[in-house]
C-alpha positions as CSV (number, residue, x, y, z in Angstrom):
1,X,-3.5,-15.1,-0.7
2,X,-6.6,-13.3,0.5
3,X,-9.8,-14.2,-1.2
4,X,-12.2,-11.3,-1.3
5,X,-16.0,-11.6,-1.4
6,X,-17.3,-10.3,-4.6
7,X,-20.6,-8.5,-5.4
8,X,-22.3,-10.0,-8.4
9,X,-23.6,-6.6,-9.6
10,X,-20.0,-5.2,-9.6
11,X,-18.3,-8.3,-10.9
12,X,-20.5,-8.4,-13.9
13,X,-18.9,-5.1,-15.0
14,X,-15.4,-6.4,-14.6
15,X,-14.5,-4.0,-11.8
16,X,-11.6,-4.9,-9.6
17,X,-13.2,-5.0,-6.2
18,X,-13.6,-7.0,-3.1
19,X,-14.9,-7.2,0.5
20,X,-12.0,-8.8,2.2
21,X,-12.3,-11.0,5.3
22,X,-9.8,-11.3,8.1
23,X,-8.2,-14.4,6.4
24,X,-5.1,-14.5,4.4
25,X,-2.8,-12.0,6.1
26,X,0.4,-11.9,8.2
27,X,-0.8,-10.2,11.4
28,X,-0.9,-12.2,14.6
29,X,-2.7,-12.2,17.9
30,X,-6.0,-10.2,18.0
31,X,-5.1,-8.8,14.6
32,X,-4.9,-12.1,12.9
33,X,-4.6,-12.2,10.1
34,X,-5.5,-9.7,7.4
35,X,-5.8,-6.6,9.5
36,X,-5.7,-3.6,7.2
37,X,-6.3,-0.7,9.6
38,X,-3.6,1.9,9.6
39,X,-4.9,3.4,12.8
40,X,-4.6,0.6,15.3
41,X,-1.8,-0.9,17.4
42,X,-0.8,-3.7,15.0
43,X,2.7,-3.9,13.7
44,X,2.8,-1.2,10.9
45,X,4.9,-3.4,8.7
46,X,2.4,-6.2,9.0
47,X,-0.4,-3.9,8.1
48,X,1.4,-2.7,5.0
49,X,2.1,-6.3,4.0
50,X,-1.6,-7.1,4.5
51,X,-2.7,-4.1,2.4
52,X,-0.3,-5.1,-0.3
53,X,-1.6,-8.7,-0.3
54,X,-5.1,-7.3,-0.7
55,X,-4.1,-5.2,-3.7
56,X,-2.3,-8.2,-5.2
57,X,-5.5,-10.2,-5.0
58,X,-7.2,-7.4,-7.0
59,X,-4.3,-7.4,-9.5
60,X,-3.1,-4.0,-8.4
61,X,0.2,-2.6,-7.0
62,X,0.4,-1.7,-3.3
63,X,0.6,2.0,-4.1
64,X,-2.8,2.0,-5.8
65,X,-4.7,1.8,-2.5
66,X,-5.9,5.0,-0.8
67,X,-7.9,5.3,2.4
68,X,-9.2,7.8,4.9
69,X,-9.1,8.7,8.5
70,X,-12.7,7.6,9.1
71,X,-14.7,9.7,11.6
72,X,-18.3,8.5,11.2
73,X,-19.5,11.6,9.3
74,X,-20.9,12.5,5.9
75,X,-17.8,14.1,4.3
76,X,-16.8,12.8,0.8
77,X,-13.4,13.3,-0.8
78,X,-12.8,13.3,-4.6
79,X,-9.6,11.4,-5.1
80,X,-7.5,12.7,-8.0
81,X,-3.8,12.1,-7.2
82,X,-3.9,10.6,-3.8
83,X,-2.0,11.3,-0.6
84,X,0.5,9.6,1.7
85,X,-0.9,7.2,4.4
86,X,0.3,9.6,7.0
87,X,-1.8,12.4,5.6
88,X,-5.2,10.7,5.1
89,X,-8.1,13.2,5.1
90,X,-10.8,13.0,7.7
91,X,-13.8,11.7,5.8
92,X,-15.9,8.6,5.4
93,X,-16.3,8.2,1.6
94,X,-14.3,8.8,-1.5
95,X,-15.0,8.9,-5.2
96,X,-12.8,9.0,-8.3
97,X,-12.9,9.0,-12.1
98,X,-9.2,7.9,-12.3
99,X,-8.4,4.4,-13.4
100,X,-5.8,2.4,-11.4
101,X,-6.7,4.0,-8.1
102,X,-8.2,1.7,-5.4
103,X,-10.7,3.3,-3.0
104,X,-10.4,1.6,0.4
105,X,-12.6,1.5,3.4
106,X,-11.9,-0.4,6.7
107,X,-14.7,-1.7,8.9
108,X,-15.2,-3.8,12.0
109,X,-19.1,-4.0,12.0
110,X,-20.1,-0.8,10.1
111,X,-21.3,-1.3,6.5
112,X,-18.8,-1.0,3.7
113,X,-20.4,0.2,0.5
114,X,-18.8,0.1,-2.9
115,X,-20.4,2.0,-5.7
116,X,-19.9,2.3,-9.5
117,X,-21.3,3.8,-12.7
118,X,-19.2,1.9,-15.2
119,X,-20.7,3.7,-18.2
120,X,-19.5,7.1,-16.8
121,X,-16.3,5.7,-15.4
122,X,-16.9,6.7,-11.8
123,X,-16.5,4.7,-8.6
124,X,-17.0,5.3,-4.9
125,X,-16.5,3.7,-1.5
126,X,-18.2,4.6,1.7
127,X,-18.0,3.7,5.4
128,X,-21.5,3.7,6.8
129,X,-21.8,3.2,10.6
130,X,-25.1,4.2,12.0
131,X,-24.0,7.7,12.7
132,X,-22.6,8.3,9.2
133,X,-25.7,6.7,7.6
134,X,-28.1,8.9,9.6
135,X,-25.9,12.0,8.8
136,X,-26.2,11.2,5.1
137,X,-22.8,9.8,4.0
138,X,-24.5,7.5,1.4
139,X,-26.5,10.3,-0.2
140,X,-23.4,12.5,-0.1
141,X,-21.4,9.8,-1.9
142,X,-24.0,9.5,-4.6
143,X,-24.2,13.2,-5.0
144,X,-20.5,13.5,-5.4
145,X,-20.5,10.8,-8.1
146,X,-23.4,12.5,-9.9
147,X,-21.5,15.8,-9.8
148,X,-18.8,14.0,-11.8
149,X,-21.3,12.7,-14.3
150,X,-22.7,9.5,-12.8
151,X,-26.2,8.6,-13.8
152,X,-26.6,4.8,-13.3
153,X,-25.1,4.0,-10.0
154,X,-24.9,0.5,-8.6
155,X,-24.1,0.0,-4.9
156,X,-23.1,-3.1,-3.0
157,X,-23.3,-3.3,0.8
158,X,-20.7,-5.7,2.2
159,X,-20.4,-7.7,5.4
160,X,-21.5,-5.8,8.4
161,X,-23.3,-6.5,11.7
162,X,-26.8,-7.8,10.9
163,X,-30.0,-7.3,12.6
164,X,-30.1,-10.5,14.8
165,X,-26.7,-9.4,16.2
166,X,-27.2,-5.7,16.6
167,X,-28.9,-4.8,19.8
168,X,-29.2,-1.1,20.3
169,X,-30.6,1.3,23.0
170,X,-32.9,4.3,22.9
171,X,-30.2,6.8,22.0
172,X,-29.5,5.2,18.6
173,X,-33.2,4.5,17.9
174,X,-34.1,8.1,18.8
175,X,-31.4,9.5,16.5
176,X,-32.6,7.4,13.6
177,X,-36.3,8.3,14.1
178,X,-35.6,12.0,14.6
179,X,-34.7,12.1,10.9
180,X,-37.7,10.1,9.7
181,X,-40.2,8.3,12.0
182,X,-41.0,5.9,9.1
183,X,-37.6,4.3,9.7
184,X,-39.1,2.5,12.7
185,X,-39.4,-0.4,10.3
186,X,-35.7,-1.1,10.7
187,X,-36.1,-1.9,14.4
188,X,-37.3,-5.2,15.7
189,X,-38.2,-5.9,19.3
190,X,-35.1,-6.6,21.4
191,X,-34.4,-9.4,23.8
192,X,-34.3,-6.9,26.8
193,X,-36.5,-4.1,27.9
194,X,-35.8,-0.8,26.1
195,X,-33.6,-2.5,23.5
196,X,-34.2,-3.1,19.8
197,X,-32.5,-5.0,17.0
198,X,-31.4,-2.6,14.3
199,X,-31.2,-3.5,10.6
200,X,-28.2,-1.5,9.6
201,X,-27.9,-3.1,6.2
202,X,-31.5,-2.6,5.4
203,X,-31.4,1.0,6.5
204,X,-28.4,1.7,4.3
205,X,-30.0,-0.1,1.4
206,X,-33.2,2.0,1.7
207,X,-31.2,5.3,1.9
208,X,-29.2,4.3,-1.2
209,X,-32.3,3.3,-3.1
210,X,-34.1,6.5,-2.2
211,X,-31.0,8.4,-3.6
212,X,-31.4,6.6,-6.9
213,X,-28.9,3.7,-6.7
214,X,-29.6,0.1,-7.5
215,X,-28.5,-2.0,-4.5
216,X,-27.1,-5.4,-3.8
217,X,-26.8,-6.5,-0.1
218,X,-24.4,-9.3,0.8
219,X,-25.7,-11.5,3.6
220,X,-22.7,-11.9,5.9
221,X,-22.9,-11.0,9.6
222,X,-19.5,-9.8,11.0
223,X,-20.4,-10.4,14.6
224,X,-21.7,-14.0,14.1
225,X,-18.7,-15.2,12.1
226,X,-15.5,-14.8,14.1
227,X,-13.5,-17.0,11.8
228,X,-14.0,-14.7,8.8
229,X,-14.6,-11.3,10.2
230,X,-13.3,-8.8,12.8
231,X,-16.2,-7.3,14.9
232,X,-16.1,-4.3,17.2
233,X,-19.2,-5.4,19.0
234,X,-18.0,-8.9,19.5
235,X,-14.7,-7.5,20.8
236,X,-16.6,-5.2,23.2
237,X,-18.8,-8.0,24.5
238,X,-15.6,-10.1,25.2
239,X,-14.1,-7.3,27.3
240,X,-12.4,-5.1,24.8
241,X,-8.8,-4.8,23.8
242,X,-7.0,-4.5,20.5
243,X,-8.9,-5.3,17.3
244,X,-8.3,-5.5,13.6
245,X,-10.4,-4.3,10.7
246,X,-11.2,-5.7,7.3
247,X,-10.7,-3.9,4.1
248,X,-13.2,-3.3,1.2
249,X,-11.8,-1.8,-2.0
250,X,-12.8,-1.0,-5.6
251,X,-10.8,0.2,-8.6
252,X,-11.2,0.7,-12.3
253,X,-8.6,-1.1,-14.4
């Protein structure tokens, strides 16, 4: 059975949620073992079983889970009745007021963010790679929740590539600083010339806090821990090829 990592700020409210690792599934090879991505080259039956195992770990039926065709942008979907897996909307965040629906995000280094206002009965989930974060996906998620009545939003940033592992070039740095030059504080000197170490988690936390959310950041580094996490950057450095993605999900009972 998969054992998700919990955020203390969300667990205190009794929300069904978890940042799943790559452990506890049925996939094999480069997808071993809990690959939950519907868009890769893994055996579709294995992926469906993995997603069902994840839902079982949260005490939910397989049909409760809904995800997106993630595109690294700022679009947010309000989930009301759901959609078939073959017709997932192109977006990078979703929110709902409906109990029993699990909002799912898959990642392989990007930051998964789970959000909730339990008093208002509203939850959200966002996929925040650097492009989506710069474009405002986190603020858009909070705004969508607020439009539904949320006022006290808690956000948890799950396992992602952390600053010591995330070497970036001038293109990424320039894109971040073009929005706000003060965000240079999220870049440390790199190990090579014209390279920097980017603090994706810190950047996301600052954007969330500025939008009015209280924020918890989990410490896990997806690239550094190959036993527990898939990592797109690690896979690229090793020469590429197929790769799995871990699931993060949240639901109201």
